[in-house]
C-alpha positions as CSV (number, residue, x, y, z in Angstrom):
1,M,185.7,273.0,98.1
2,D,187.6,274.6,100.9
3,F,191.2,275.2,100.4
4,P,194.0,275.3,103.2
5,D,196.0,278.5,103.6
6,S,199.1,276.7,102.7
7,L,200.0,273.7,100.5
8,T,202.5,272.5,103.1
9,Y,200.3,272.0,106.2
10,G,203.1,273.3,108.4
11,E,206.0,271.4,106.8
12,L,207.4,271.3,103.5
13,L,206.1,268.5,101.4
14,P,206.5,267.4,97.8
15,V,203.7,268.3,95.4
16,A,204.9,265.6,92.9
17,A,205.3,262.1,93.6
18,A,208.5,261.8,91.6
19,Y,210.2,263.9,94.2
20,D,210.9,262.3,97.6
21,R,212.7,265.3,99.2
22,P,210.6,268.1,100.6
23,A,210.3,271.2,98.3
24,I,212.8,269.9,95.7
25,M,210.3,270.6,92.9
26,H,209.8,274.1,94.0
27,R,213.6,274.8,94.2
28,L,214.1,273.3,90.8
29,E,211.3,275.7,89.5
30,D,213.2,278.7,90.9
31,I,216.5,277.6,89.6
32,I,215.5,277.0,86.1
33,Y,215.0,280.4,84.4
34,R,211.9,279.7,82.6
35,G,210.6,277.1,85.2
36,E,209.0,273.8,84.6
37,Q,205.5,272.2,85.1
38,E,204.4,274.5,87.9
39,V,205.4,277.5,85.8
40,S,203.4,276.1,82.9
41,F,200.3,275.7,85.2
42,N,200.6,279.3,86.3
43,A,201.1,280.4,82.6
44,V,197.9,278.7,81.6
45,F,195.5,279.4,84.5
46,S,196.7,282.3,86.5
47,P,196.1,286.1,85.9
48,R,198.9,288.3,84.8
49,E,201.0,290.7,87.0
50,K,201.6,294.1,85.9
51,D,204.9,292.8,84.3
52,G,202.9,290.3,82.2
53,Q,204.2,287.4,84.3
54,P,201.6,284.8,85.6
55,R,200.9,285.3,89.2
56,P,201.8,282.2,90.9
57,L,199.2,280.0,92.7
58,F,201.4,279.8,95.8
59,N,204.6,281.0,97.3
60,S,207.1,278.4,96.5
61,A,209.2,279.2,99.7
62,T,206.4,279.0,102.1
63,G,203.6,277.2,100.3
64,K,201.0,279.9,101.0
65,L,198.2,279.9,98.6
66,D,197.2,283.1,96.9
67,R,193.4,282.9,97.3
68,K,192.8,285.3,94.3
69,V,194.7,283.1,92.1
70,V,192.6,280.1,93.4
71,R,189.5,281.8,92.4
72,C,191.0,282.4,88.8
73,W,191.9,278.7,88.6
74,Q,188.5,277.5,89.6
75,Q,186.9,278.6,86.2
76,Y,189.1,275.8,84.6
77,D,187.9,273.1,87.2
78,L,186.2,270.5,85.0
79,T,184.4,268.8,87.8
80,R,183.0,272.3,89.0
81,Y,182.0,273.1,85.4
82,V,180.4,269.9,84.5
83,S,178.6,269.6,88.0
84,H,177.2,273.3,87.5
85,H,176.0,272.6,84.0
86,W,175.1,268.9,84.1
87,G,171.5,269.6,83.3
88,H,172.5,271.2,79.9
89,L,175.6,268.9,79.3
90,R,173.9,265.6,80.2
91,P,172.6,264.9,76.6
92,D,175.9,265.6,75.1
93,L,178.1,263.8,77.8
94,D,176.2,261.1,79.5
95,G,177.5,257.7,78.5
96,K,180.0,259.1,76.2
97,L,182.9,259.8,78.4
98,R,185.3,257.4,80.3
99,I,187.8,258.9,82.7
100,A,191.0,256.8,83.2
101,T,194.2,257.5,85.2
102,G,197.1,256.0,86.8
103,N,196.6,255.6,90.5
104,E,200.1,257.0,91.2
105,D,199.9,260.1,89.0
106,T,203.0,262.1,89.1
107,Y,200.9,265.3,90.3
108,F,198.5,263.4,92.4
109,L,195.8,264.1,89.7
110,N,194.2,260.7,90.5
111,F,192.8,262.3,93.6
112,S,191.1,265.0,91.5
113,V,189.7,262.2,89.4
114,M,188.3,260.5,92.5
115,L,186.6,263.7,93.6
116,M,185.1,264.0,90.1
117,E,183.8,260.4,90.2
118,Q,182.1,261.1,93.6
119,Q,180.4,264.2,92.0
120,M,179.3,262.4,88.9
121,K,177.7,259.6,90.9
122,K,175.8,262.1,92.9
123,L,174.5,263.5,89.6
124,G,173.6,260.0,88.5
125,A,175.9,260.2,85.5
126,S,176.6,257.4,83.3
127,M,180.5,258.0,83.2
128,P,182.8,255.1,84.1
129,F,186.1,255.8,85.9
130,A,189.1,253.6,85.9
131,Y,192.3,253.5,87.9
132,Y,195.3,251.6,86.7
133,P,198.7,251.0,88.2
134,G,201.2,253.7,87.0
135,D,202.0,257.3,87.1
136,H,201.7,260.1,84.5
137,F,204.1,258.5,82.1
138,S,203.7,254.7,82.7
139,V,199.9,254.2,82.8
140,M,199.7,253.0,79.3
141,T,199.9,249.4,80.0
142,P,198.3,246.6,78.0
143,A,195.5,246.3,80.5
144,Y,194.8,250.0,80.2
145,K,195.0,250.0,76.3
146,Q,192.8,247.0,76.1
147,A,190.1,248.4,78.5
148,E,190.0,251.7,76.7
149,T,189.7,250.0,73.3
150,Q,186.9,247.8,74.4
151,W,185.1,250.8,76.0
152,L,185.4,252.8,72.8
153,K,184.3,249.8,70.6
154,T,181.3,249.1,72.8
155,T,180.2,252.8,73.0
156,Y,180.7,253.2,69.2
157,L,178.5,250.1,68.4
158,R,175.8,251.3,70.9
159,W,175.7,254.6,69.2
160,L,175.7,253.0,65.7
161,N,172.7,250.8,66.7
162,Q,170.8,254.0,67.6
163,Q,171.3,255.6,64.2
164,P,168.5,255.3,61.5
165,A,169.2,252.9,58.7
166,S,168.9,255.6,56.2
167,L,171.9,257.4,57.6
168,L,174.1,254.4,57.3
């Protein structure tokens, strides 16, 4: 996947759907001593600077991506990992995973899920994807819960029927 040089495309845009004013989230991160969500992403996925602090994925003032950090983050890209190792992972994962997300995710993660769905279809994976109204915090609707429960029940019963009677 190609990445732009900047997350702003020449203008300041919000990275989170919850913020309707340009760059407000970045400024909040800079004001709060320990930061918030962006800082936590950097802490988990980024390499460390000499002072031990995580190296930011991008410059919060300009939006310019740090390509070295992007390369480090790629090792945590689930779509990339599963795609590259599908031949080995297929027996363990095929038909056993269901990916569901809100179609208005706070961090636009639903778009990453859509990319994963496209890739899994190319690989011929039996992996259902579902999109529900809601964001990061409001997706747990009755429809979401019912569909998830039904999928789990169906998948479990299919597995159970494949087991030798002597094991049950």
